[in-house]
Each structure stands twice: as structure tokens, then as C-alpha cells.
N, C-alpha and C positions, 0 to 999 in steps of 0.2 A: 679905530677911527678910519676916515676915508683914506688918509695917507698910508696907514698900515695895510688896508685892503688893496690899495694900488701896488704897494711894494710886494705883497704876497702874489698878486697877479703877475707881476714882472718876473718874480722868482720862479713861478710855475712855468711861465713861457720859456725862460732860459733853460730850465730843467728839461722841458719837452723838446726844445731844439737840440740840446746835447744828446738826449736819448735817440732822436731820429738820426743824428749824425753817426752815432755808434752803430745803429741798424744799417745805415748806408754803407759804412766801412765794412761791416760784416758781409753785406751783400756783395760788394765788390770783391772781397777776399774769396768768397765762395765761387763767384764767376771765374776768377783767375784760376782757382783750383780745378774747376770743371773743364776749363779750356786746356789746362796744362796736361792733364792725363791723356786725352785723345791725341794731342800733338806728340807726346812722347811715344805713344804706341805707333803712330804713323812713321815717326823717325826710325824707330827700331825695326819695324817691318820693312822699311826702305833699305836699311843696311843689310838685313838678312836676305832680302830679295836680290840685292846686288851680288852677294856671295854665293847664292845658290841658283843662279840664273839657268844652269843646265838641268836642274831637277824640276820637271814639270809639275809634279804634285806639290812640292814645297812652294813653288812660285805661285800656284793657284791659291794656296792657303794664305800666303802673305798678302796677295792682292785682295782676297776676301776680307782680311783683317783691316786693310787700308780703307776699303769701301765702307765697312761698318763704322769705323771711326769718323770718316768724312760725313756720313749720315748723321752721326751723333753731334758733330760740330755744327752741321746745318740746323739741327733742331735747337741747339743752344742759341745760335744767332737769331733764329726765328722767334724764340721766346724773348730774347732781349729786345728785338724790334717791337714786339707787342708791348713789352713793359714801357719802352720809351714813348710809344704812341699813346698809351693810356695815361702816362704821367703828364704828357703835353696836351691831353684832351683831344687827340686827333686819331683815335682808333678807327680805321677804315675796314669795311668788310665787303666782300664780293659775293653776292648771293646767287646760289644755284639750287636746284632741287637735290636734296640730300636724303637718302634712305637711312633713317636713324637706326633701324634694327640691324641692317647689314653692317653699318659702321660700328655698332656696339659689338657685334659678334666678331668682327675682324680684330678690334682692339683687345677684347678679352682673350682671344686666341693668342695674340702676340704677348700679352701680359702673362698668360699662363705658361708660355714657353720660357720666359725670362725669370719667372718667380714661381717656384713649385712649393712655396711654404704655405700657401693658402688655397682653399677651394674657391674658385670664382665661378659663380653660376649666373646664367642669363635666363630671365623670364620674359619672353616676348613672343608674339605670334603675328603672322601676317606682315604687312608692309606699313611703315609709318614714315611718311615723307614730310620734311620741313623745308622751308625756304631759308637758306643761310649759307655762311661761309664754311665749307667742309673742314678746312684745316683748323679754323678757330673752334668749331664745335668738337673736333677731335681732341683739341688741347683741353677743353673743358672736361670731357669724359676721362681723358688720360690722367688729369690732375686728381679728379675725384676717386677714381679706381686706385691709383697709386697711393693716395692718402689713406684710403681704407685699408690697404695692405700694410702700409707703413705703421699705422697707429693701432693695429689690432694684433693680438697674439698669434704666433705661428700655429697652423693647424685649424684655425677658425674659418668660417665661411663669409665670403663677400658676395652679396646678391645685387645684380644689376637688372632693373626692371624698365621696360618701355611700355607705357600705356597711353591711351588717347582719351581726351575729353571732346567736347563739341568743337572747340577752337584750338586746343593746344595738345602738343605731344609732351608727355611727362616722363622724364628720365630720372630714376631714383637709384642711388647707390647706398646700400646698407651694410654695416659691419657689425661685428660682435666684440668691439673693443671696450675700453673702460668708460667711454662716454665723455662728454665735454661739460665742464662746470659752467654754471649760469653766468658768472662774471667773465669767463672766457668767450662765451657766445656773443657778448656785447661788442667785442673787438675783432671777431673772427674775420670779417670782410673788410677791415680797415688796412691801409698800407702798413706793412711790418707788424700786422696784428696777430702775433703768436701769443696765445695764452701761456700763463706760467706752467700749467700742467703739460703743455705740448713739448716743452724743452726736455722733459724727463723721458720722453719716448723716442724722439727722433730729431735730427737737426733740420733746419729749414730757415728760409729768409723771411717768411711771413708775407710774401708777395703773391703766392700762388692763388689763394682764394680771392684776393682783391682783384687780380687780373681776370679770374673766372667770372666774377660778378659783373665787371665792366663788359666783358664779351657777351654774356647772357643778356644784359640790359640793352646793349647796342642792337641785339637781334629782336628787341621788343618783348623779351621774356623776363623771367624772374627766378631767383634761387632762394630756397629756404632750407633750414636745417632743424631737425628734431633730434634731441639727444637725452638720454637718461643715464645717470651714473651707474656703472656696472652692467648696463644693458645694451650699450652700443649707440651708434648714431646713424641717421639717414639724411643724406643730402638730396634735395628734390629740385630738379631744373625743369621749368616749363618754357617751351618754345612754340611760337605760332605755327600751326600746320600750313603746308603749302596750299 
């Protein structure tokens, strides 16, 4: 009856609220963990630097380590700032002319240096200039490439393509992973929208693709995904040309 339907609705709402609270707590726990590691590394490097102040080579090594961890912390703070702005509906972007091909090549080179488990190939030619926020576009690309590496077996190929249509630049990232199930595709771009199969391959908060979608749409673009079980996935981002 109507009372029973209303009771079920309230029960579902309560369960959904509890589920989102659990996701939020997991997210906070992961942020604390991510902040703790570079802080410990900086503290240790500082102690060693103080003890080996007379050794020029060791001093340089420790200073480089401190610089790398500070850069990592700055990236975490930047990502959290984006998350907060998206959650509050106040994501702001600062548009300039961005050479998408040059940005892709630089990102892939950096990714290849830090992860040798996959072959990362770039398929792009010429210049492709979009009007957008370079840091935010870089975050979109970084998320898609790192996800492709994270969710596909070691030794497989990740392909990053840059193409142009009449009005849009199209960035696509393809992997040779296990693919994404249809029911997981429905929640992929939602807050904390990790599908059940994703948990079997890698840890995550489920916020990455949600933030990516908000950034892309704020630029006047769109993001799509095509996936086939056992054949891999392709994420395709369209951004207006400058």
C-alpha cells in the first residue's frame, strides 16, 4: 500500500545516506594516508640533511627528495581544492591557449618514467590548440592515463590519441584491460561511483572520474566511455578548439 511504499522509500534513503557516509570516511582516510607519507619523507630527509651537512652529494640528494615530496603535497592540495569547488558548485577555470599535443607528450613521458609496467603510446600529429585551464586539462589527462595503467594488466599497451573535428579536439585513452560491466558504466561518473568490479583491481575513492567530468563540462566539452568485457576500454574527451 501507499504507507508501505513510503516506508520503503525512507529505508532506501537511509541506506543511501549511510553508504555515502562510509564512502566519505574512506575518502578522508585515504587523504590522510596520502598526506602522511610525503610528510614522513620530508621529516626524514630533513633529519638526514642536518646530520650530513658537510657532504655535498648527500645534501643535494636529500634536498631533491624534499622538493619531490613538496611537489607531491602541492598536487594533493590542488586536487582537494578542485574536489571542494566541484562539491560546492563553484569550479572556476582560467582559460588560456593550450597545445594539447605538447601537453599529452609531456604527461606521457613523465608517466613512462614513473611506471615501466606498461607501454604508453601517443598517436598525434601537428598542433592542436584548445582554450582552457592547462592545470585542469592536465589533471583530466593524468587521471585517464593513470586509470588505464592501474586497471589493465602489466605488459599491455595504453594508447593516447589526439584528433580534431571541425569544432573539437578529441583526446582518447584506450587500454587492454578487462573492460567495464554495463551496470558499472551507469555509476562511473557519479560521486563515489566505483563499480563492484573496480574494487577487485585497485583501490580508489570513486571521485576521480566525477571530478574529470565536471572539469570537462565546465570547459564546454563532454566525456564518453566505450568498453567491452575482455577487450578493454576507451575514454574519449571532446574539448572546443581555440
